[in-house]
C-alpha positions in Angstrom: -51.9 6.1 17.3 -50.8 5.5 13.7 -48.1 3.1 14.9 -50.8 1.3 16.9 -53.1 0.8 13.9 -50.1 -0.2 11.7 -49.0 -2.8 14.2 -52.5 -4.2 14.7 -53.5 -4.2 11.0 -50.1 -4.8 9.4 -51.0 -7.3 6.8 -49.4 -10.8 7.2 -51.3 -11.9 4.1 -52.1 -10.3 0.7 -54.7 -7.6 0.5 -54.8 -8.0 -3.2 -58.2 -7.0 -4.5 -59.3 -5.4 -1.2 -60.5 -1.8 -1.2 -59.2 0.3 1.8 -60.2 3.8 2.9 -58.0 5.7 5.4 -60.0 8.4 7.0 -58.1 11.3 8.6 -55.0 10.0 6.9 -52.4 12.6 7.7 -49.1 11.0 6.5 -51.0 7.9 5.2 -48.7 5.3 6.7 -51.3 2.6 7.3 -52.6 3.1 3.8 -49.0 2.7 2.4 -48.7 -0.6 4.1 -52.0 -1.7 2.6 -50.9 -0.6 -0.9 -47.7 -2.6 -0.5 -49.8 -5.6 0.4 -51.8 -5.3 -2.8 -54.9 -3.2 -1.8 -56.4 -0.3 -3.6 -56.3 2.6 -1.1 -58.2 5.8 -1.0 -57.0 8.5 1.4 -59.2 11.1 3.0 -58.2 14.1 5.2 -60.3 17.2 6.1 -57.8 19.7 4.8 -56.9 19.7 1.1 -53.5 21.3 2.0 -52.7 18.3 4.2 -53.4 16.0 1.2 -51.3 18.0 -1.3 -48.4 19.0 1.0 -48.2 15.9 3.2 -50.1 12.8 2.2 -49.5 12.6 -1.5 -45.8 13.4 -1.3 -45.3 10.9 1.5 -47.2 8.1 -0.4 -45.2 8.9 -3.5 -41.8 9.0 -1.7 -42.4 5.8 0.1 -43.6 3.9 -3.0 -40.8 5.3 -5.2 -38.4 3.1 -3.2 -40.2 -0.1 -4.2 -39.3 -1.7 -7.5 -42.9 -2.9 -8.1 -45.1 -0.7 -10.2 -48.8 0.0 -10.4 -49.2 1.7 -7.0 -50.2 5.1 -8.3 -53.2 3.6 -10.1 -54.4 2.1 -6.8 -54.3 5.3 -4.8 -56.8 8.1 -4.8 -57.2 11.1 -2.6 -60.2 13.0 -1.2 -60.4 16.1 0.9 -63.3 17.4 3.0 -65.2 16.6 6.2 -66.5 13.1 6.8 -70.2 14.1 6.2 -69.5 15.6 2.8 -66.9 13.0 1.8 -69.2 10.1 2.7 -72.0 11.6 0.7 -69.7 12.4 -2.3 -68.2 8.9 -2.3 -71.7 7.3 -2.1 -72.9 9.5 -5.0 -69.8 8.6 -7.0 -70.6 4.9 -6.8 -68.3 4.2 -3.8 -71.0 3.8 -1.2 -70.8 0.4 0.4 -67.5 0.0 -1.5 -64.7 -0.5 1.1 -63.6 -3.8 2.6 -61.5 -2.1 5.2 -61.6 1.4 6.7 -58.7 2.6 8.9 -58.7 5.7 11.1 -56.7 7.0 14.0 -57.1 9.9 16.4 -60.4 10.9 14.9 -62.9 10.5 17.8 -61.6 13.3 19.9 -64.9 15.2 20.1 -68.6 14.1 20.3 -69.5 16.0 17.1 -66.7 14.4 15.1 -67.7 10.9 16.3 -71.2 11.3 14.8 -69.8 12.5 11.4 -67.2 9.7 11.4 -69.7 7.0 12.1 -72.0 8.4 9.4 -69.2 8.3 6.8 -68.3 4.7 7.8 -71.9 3.6 7.5 -72.2 5.1 4.0 -69.0 3.6 2.5 -68.3 0.3 4.4 -69.2 -2.8 2.3 -71.8 -5.1 3.8 -71.8 -7.8 5.0 -68.1 -8.4 5.7 -66.6 -4.9 5.6 -64.6 -3.9 8.8 -63.5 -0.5 10.2 -60.7 -0.1 12.7 -60.7 3.0 14.9 -57.4 3.6 16.8 -57.8 6.2 19.6 -56.9 7.3 23.1 -59.4 5.9 25.6 -60.0 9.5 26.8 -59.5 12.9 25.2 -59.2 15.4 28.1 -60.9 18.7 27.6 -62.7 17.9 24.3 -65.1 15.2 25.4 -64.3 12.3 23.2 -63.5 8.7 24.3 -63.6 5.2 23.0 -66.4 4.5 25.5 -68.5 7.4 24.0 -67.9 6.1 20.5 -68.7 2.5 21.3 -72.0 3.7 22.9 -72.8 5.8 19.9 -72.3 2.8 17.6 -74.4 0.6 19.8 -77.2 3.2 20.0 -77.2 3.7 16.2 -77.8 -0.1 15.8 -76.3 -0.6 12.3 -72.8 -1.8 13.2 -71.3 -3.8 16.1 -68.4 -2.5 18.0 -65.7 -4.4 19.9 -62.4 -3.6 21.4 -59.7 -5.7 19.7 -56.5 -4.1 21.1 -55.6 -2.1 24.2 -52.4 -0.8 25.7 -52.1 0.3 29.3 -48.3 0.5 29.8 -48.3 3.2 32.5 -46.0 5.3 30.4 -48.5 6.8 28.0 -52.2 7.4 27.5 -54.3 4.3 27.5 -55.0 3.5 23.8 -57.4 1.1 22.1 -58.4 -0.1 18.7 -62.1 -0.6 18.1 -63.5 -2.9 15.4 -66.7 -2.0 13.7 -68.5 -4.6 11.6 -71.9 -5.6 10.4 -73.8 -8.1 12.6 -73.7 -11.7 11.3 -77.5 -11.7 11.1 -77.4 -9.5 7.9 -75.2 -11.9 5.9 -78.1 -14.0 4.4 -79.4 -10.8 2.8 -76.2 -10.4 0.8 -75.8 -13.9 -0.5 
């Protein structure tokens, strides 16, 4: 799923000045692309050991090959579950802060979907912030699906959800990217 979200969101224009959060980042590859395009990127994963053993070394190794400087100052790292991280970011002045949120393979269970949506709502910047959720259409045996997540977003009523990318190649699981954004009707309240 990481290649899917990288392919879909690979910046063809500068992200300079944009603030990006990668939730459930693992290797942090989409965030690395965003850093290279000029964004400030914050990485989150549930497990601190994943951050220290995988994410941070991978970000540093990839960026060490680039002659441009200043990347380290534009990357931060947070560990913990989405509910706690969302609250911590909001209490640290980063609530409503992020222009773009990226996440892949994070809606595998119904419980995780609720926590992920809660975190996104706490930290996505209104009125133009956008979150991209890359996922399999169905997670067999654990209950999650893109349909379940889209229904959860709709029932919650804060954000809108639309499918912006889909692959059904007959060779792999059906995969999708969902886009979450604020409804256009709230824009006048933020002018």
